[in-house]
N, C-alpha and C positions, 0 to 999 in steps of 0.2 A: 493817080495822085501826083501833084506837081512838086512834091517835096515834103519834108517833115513840117508839121504845123509850127507856126511862129507866134501865133496869139494863144492865149490861155495855156501856156506851157508851164510846166513845173519842173524845176531842176533840183536834184539832190546830188551835188557834185561828189561828195565823199563816198556815198553809197555807190554811185555809178563807177567811180574809180576803183573801188574795192571789187566790184563785180567784174570789171574789165581785166583786172590784174590777177584774179584768182586762178591759180594753176593746180592746186591740190584740193581734195575734197573738204577738209576742214575750213579752208578759206572760202571756198565756194558756198558751203552751207551757211557760213556766217553772213556772207554777202546776200544770199537769197533771203535769209531770215531778216536782215536789215531792211531789205526792200519791202517785205511784207509788213514790217512794223512801222513803216513810214506813215501808215494810216492814223497813228496816234496823234499826229500833229495837224490833221486835215481840218480841224475846226478853227484854226488860226485865221483871223480876218483877211490876211493877205493871200490865203490859199483857198478858203472855203468860198465856193460859188464864183471864183475868179480864175480857176485853173482846171484844165481837163486832160492834158496830154503829158505823158512821161516819155518824151521823145528820146532822151538819153538812155533810159533803161530799155525802151523798146528796141533801140538799135543793137542792144547787146543780146536780145533773146535768141536770134539765130546762132550767135557764138556759143551761148550756153548749150543749145541743142546739139551743135556740132561737137562741143567738148565732151558731151555725154554719149557721143557716137549714136545719136538718134538718126536713123536713115529717113530721108524724105519718103513719104507714102503718097505718091501722086495717084489721082483717081480719074477715071475717064469721064466722070460726070457726077453731079450732085442730085440726089433724089430723096424722097421720103420713105424709101423701102426699108431702111435700117437706121433710124435716127438715134442719136445719143445726145443727152443733155449733160454737159460738164459744168458743175457749179462748185462753189466752196461749201456752202450749206444752204438750206432753206429754213425759213421760220414758220411759226404757226400763223403769223399775220404779216401784212405788208405787201406793197405793190410788186416788189421783186419776185416774191414767191408766187403771187397770183399770175404774173406773166408766164411763169413756167407751167402752171396749171392750164392756163389758156392755150399754150402751145400744145401740150400733150393732148388736150381735149380735141384739138383740130387735126391731129395726126392719126394714122390708122390705129385701130384698137390693138392694144398689147404689142405695139411695135417699138416703143421707146424704152431705152435703158437710161438710167441716170447714174452718174459717177460724181461723188462728192470728194473733193480733195481734203477737206477738213484740216486745212493748214493751221488753224488757230486752236486745234484740239478741243472742239466743242461737241463732237459727235463720237468720241472714242467709245470703246467697248460697251460701257453701260448703256449707251444710246441704241445699241443694236436691238434692244427689246422693243424699241419704238417702230421697228421695221419688220413686222411679222411676215414670214415668207420672203424676206429681202425686198419688201415693197413698202412705199410710203403712201400717202394719200394723194399723190400727184396723178395717179392712174397709170404709172409706168409698169413695164413688165418685170423689171428688176432694178434694185438699187445697190450699188457697190460703193464702199467707203474705203478710201486709201488708208493704209495702216503702217507704211514704212516709217522708220524712226527719224529720218533726216529729210530736209527739203529736196536734195538732189535724188535721194532714193525714191521719193514720192513722184518726182518727174519721171523716173524710169518706170515706176509702177503704173502710172497713168498711161505712159506710152505703150507698155506691154498690154494693158487692158484694152486700149483702143485698137492695137494691132490684132488682138484676138477677136474683138467684136467686129472689126472691119466695117465701120459705119459708112453709110452713104451720105450722111449729113451729121455734122456736129454743131449743136447749138451751145456756144460758149457764153455762159452768163455768170462768170465767177465774180467774186467781190473785188473791189477796185485794185488792190495790190497783191492779188494772188498770182504771183509769177510762176508758181508750180503749174497751175492750170494752163496759163498762156504758153509756157515753154513746152509742156507735154503735148499740147495740141498743135504747135507750130509745124511739125512734120506732116500733119494732115491738113494743112491750110487750104488745099484745093476744095475741101468740103466743109470748111468751118465758117459759120456765121457768128461773128463777134457781136454780141448784143450790148449796145452801149446804153445801159440803163441808169448809170450814175451820172447825173447831169450837174452835180454840185461839187464834185471832187475829182482829182486826177485818177486815171485808171490805166494800169499797165495793159498794153495790147491795143489801145484805141487807135494808135497811129501805125499799126502793122498791116501789111497788105494781105489780110485773109480774103477768102473768096467772097465774103460778104461783110459789110459794116452796116449794122442795122440800128438805127436810132429809134427809140420808142417814145421820146419826148421831142416836141417841136423845137424848143429852145436849144437842146443839144444838137438837133439836126442842123439848125441854122449855123451854129458854131462849126460843126464838122464840115458841112458843105462849103462854108466860107473859107475854110482852111485847105480846100482842094481835095479832101477825102472823097472817095467814091461811095458816098453814104446814101443809104436808102432810108426814107422815112416810112416806117411801118405803123407808127402810132401804137395804140393799145386796144384791147378788147373791152367791152362792157356789155352786160345783158341788154337785149333789146326789149323795150317796153312800149306798148301803145300809149299815145298821149292820154287816152281816156283812163289809164290806170291810176292817175293821180287825181283824186277828187278835190273839188274846191274847198277852201277853208270854211267851216260852218260859221255863221255869224256869232260874234261874241267870243269865239275861242281865241286864245293868244296866238300871235304869229310865232310859229314853231321854226326856230333856226337850228340847223344841224351843222356840226363840224366833225371831223374825224382825222385820225392819223396816229402814228406812233408818237410817244411823248417827246422825242427829240425834235419833232417838227414844231413844237410849241415852246422850245427852250431858247433863251437868249433874247437880245434886244437889238433893234436898229434905232431909228428915231423913237420907236414905240415898241412895246412888248405885247404878247397875246392878251394879257389881262386888260390892257388899255382898251382893246377892241371889244372884249367881252363886257366890260363895264359900260361902254358906250351903247352897246346893243341893248343891255338890260335896263338902262336908265329909262328907256321907253317902257311905260307900265304895261303895254299890251304885247310883250315879248317873253319868250323863254328859249333857252339853249339846251340842246341835247348833244352831249359829247360822246361820240361813238369810238370805241377802241380802247386798248389798255391805257391806264393812267397811273403813273407812279405817284407816291405820296407827295413828292415835292410839287407836282402839278396841281393836285387837289388842294394842297395848302396854299399855294400861290393864288389860285382862283378864289378860294374861300376868303382869304384875307383881303384881297383886292375888292371883292364885292361887298364884304362887310364894311370895309373902310369907306366905301362910296355910298353906304346907306342902302345897298341893294340886298334883298333877301337871297342868300346863297342857295336856297332851295329851288330857285328858278333856273339854276344851272345844274342839269342832271348828267351825271356820268353814267352812261349806258353800259360801258364795258365792251368786251369782245362780242362780235356778232359774226356768224358764218359768212354772211353776205351783206356788204355795205348797201348795195343797190336795193336788196329786199328790205333792209331795215329802214332805209329812207322812205320807201313806199308804205311800209307797215306803220311807221310813225306819223304818216300824213304830213311830211315835212313841207314847209312852205318856201323856205329859202335856205340855200347852202352857203355857209361862210367858210372860206378856205382857211386851212391851218396857217399859222404865222409864227415866226418869220420864214418858215420853209413851207411853200405850198406843196400839196400832194398832187402829182400828175394823174396817177391812177384814180385816186379818190375823186378828184375834180371831174374827170371824164365820166365816172359812174354816176355822179350827181347830175351831170348834163344829160346822160342817157336816160335818167329818170325824169327828164323834162323839167328840171328844177332851175330856176334862175340862181346865179351864184354871185356873191360879193367877194371881190378879190382885193385885199389890202396890198398896195404897192407904194411904200414910202420912197422918197426921193433917193435915199441912200441904200436901197436894196441892191446888192451886187447883180451884175448883168446875167449871170447864169442861174440866179434864183428867181428870175422873173418868169412867171407862167405865161406861156404863149400856146396858141392853137390856131390852125387855119380857120376854125369857127370863131365866132365871138358871141358867147352866150353868158356874159357876165358884166357886172358893174364894177369898175375900178374906183377905189378910193385911196387917198394918200394919208389921211389923218382919221383918228377915231371919231372926232366930232362930225365927220361926214357920214357916219354909219346910219344914224336914224333916217336921214333923207334917202340914203342908198337903199334902205329897206323898202321904202315906198316905190322907188324906181324899179327895184327888182320885182316886186309884186305886180307892178304894171307891165313888166316885160313878160310875165308868165304866159299870157295868152298867145303872144306873138311867137314864143318858142315852140308852141304846139301847132303852129300853122303847117300845112302840107309842105311848103317850100323849106321851112327850117328843119322839119323832120327829115326831109330828103337830104339836106346838107349834113345833118348828123349821121345819117345812115352811110353816106359816102365816106365820112371820116372813119367810122367803125369798120367799114368793109376793107380798109387798107390792111389791117392786121390779118384778116382772113386770107387775102390774096398773098401776102408775104409767106404765111405758113404753108400755103398750098404750093409754093415754089415760084410764084409770079413776082414781078418787080412792080410795086405800086407806082403810079404816075408821080412825077416830080411836083413839088409844091412851089408857089411863088417865092421869089428870092427876097430876103430881108437881111439887113445887116444888124447884128447885135451891137449895142452900145459898148464903149470901152469901160 
């Protein structure tokens, strides 16, 4: 690394000062808590999708570890013999959690332990019932949940657990401002892979020299590599499906458009909002939309009101709810076109749609922040800037379908998916062509 990142940086001067000046436990714990609570402001327009690095806080992580007398734990090498995943928590849905499942599935059976820091107190005592035999549904051999009362004590607790487990590889995929996870793992940095999975908001640890900095989205990787980080682009996994698995649309059946994502991916506006694109799609009388994933009442209300106001039957927009596998659902529904969530595109969901050999339509308004713009070394989608372009984009996407199932395009897709397998196996995937993100 040629120095701390200078673009896409996020500064929290008062919090950084308090962390630097803390000499006693009460002051340290308050400063650590303040770091973790910075997440509450990350949806502000000047921060969201415009910042990635907490360089001031990262520079203080080694000092925090030294102040807690955490001795460095150098390792002779990194391997998959005894891996540990360190996370804040995982959810029932979402790409972050699925990435962890994909990692565990590719590691030796019953080899991986998982440690949750639970710094936001979302897994405390009552949740232990969800982990029969101290295991969750990730497929790990054991799940441990930190329980100390204060942030500094949790750092010590995490350090002690890791020292006892003696991991040969730590996959660090904590939530963006979980400084407990980052500081507790710092003494083990020789075997830590920092998974940079949050490409829209700042993340503690992203600028620290762990043994691996692993980007799972291409946009994030372009930013990190452009800033001089020794970043690896691992991409993400998706189920492999033969092109023949998706049958052609029967004559006369409506064009079935699918979308998916957690509700927050559909919240907010840039030049347009999600409902503008939904209305534009359904103004064509030969279309229907299936919305896969959880949907809050506000989202159902917004969609229903927008469609009714445009004279479109809301019944043509179906909320499918949670599904165990997006990829499987897209095939079972005989989806014709995938429409990316908006204003926040979903990297994992988009890749799974592409792996199902579906053409995708990607809304990219001119005012979309640089880190929110979906990118991939492949190009299997139609970009539009305005809702009124969506009807024509549907025709273009349908026409693109056959080309995406050609042997050459399937081979390119397989090469992209294979990157994740190689990284989990301990290899370093090949670098990708250089691009510069817009300011």
